N, C-alpha and C positions, 0 to 999 in steps of 0.2 A: 777393783775384780782384777785388774794388771798379774798380780801375782797369783792369782786363781789360774790366769791362762796361762803362767808361765809354767805355774805345777801340773797342767795338765799337758801343756808340750813337752816336760819333763817326764810324766809318767807315759805317755804314749811313746816316746821316741827310746823310754826304756824298755818296753811293751814289745816294739817294733825290733830293738838288738838283740832281746832273749830269744823273739819268735824265726829271726832269721839264723840264726843257729839252731833252731830246732828243722828247719827246711830244708836243712842239707844239702846245701847248693841248688835252692828251688826247685829239687824232687819231689818234694812233698807238697801237696796242693793247701791245705789249710792253714800250716804254719807261714806258708806262703801269703797268704790271702791275709791272716794276722800283721802279718811284717807289711806290706802295701798301703792296709788301712789306719796302722800306727804310727807311720810313717808320714802320709798324708795329713793325720790328725795332729801331729806332732808340726810339723809348719805352719800348719795354717793359726792353731793356738799360739805360736812363735809370730808370728806376724801379726797379730792382735796386739800379742804383747811390744813389740814395737813401735805402735804407737805411742807409747809413751816413758817407756824406757830404752836408753840411748842403746844402740846396737851393739856396740861393743859389751858392755856391761849384762846385758840380756844374754847374749851370746855365751861369754863369762858362765854365768851362775848355771845355762843350760848343761852347757856343753861337761863343766866342772862336779854339778851333781848327777848326771850321767854317767860318768866314769866310773864315780863312786858306787853308782846304785848296782851297774853293771857288773862291778869286779865283787860286789859282796853277792850277788846273785849267783855270777858264775863259779863263787868260791863256798857258798850253800848249797845251790841245785847241783851244780854242773861237775862238781868234782877239782874245779881250779885249785892248785896252789897258789898260795899269798905269802912271800917270803918276806924277811923282815925290810929288805927295800921296798918292796910293795907296798907293806902298810903306812911307811915312813912316807913316802910317796903320794898315797891316800889322804895320810893328814896333814899333808902341805896343800893339797887340794883345797880342801876341808880350810884349811886356815885362811887361803889366799881367799876363798868364797866370803868369808865372815868378815875379813878384812875388808874387802872390797864392798860389802853392803852397809857393813856399821859403819865406816869411818872414811870411806871415799865420798869426797861431794860428786864425782861423776856419777856416781851409782843414784845419787838426787836426781827426782823429777818432779 
């Protein structure tokens, strides 16, 4: 269940961050509500994750996957452009997550 909790935390944070942009500086109430609920859920499920996964590992996965997903959503739906350096950086983040989760003894629980 730990990785399910982490997935929910990541999905909630990505949703909240996406709606943060849509709130236009907290001037639109519905996106603001989704943002607040999303961050609340994200931190709750991250706290459940931290019961079994070390903090540094969980946070690295949570933030790394979140960065990749937010960049993809911004590119697909918000018109953000990703140049070669951005794509290489995203690939390195993904590689780091894979190395940490697949090979690092720090990720074992």
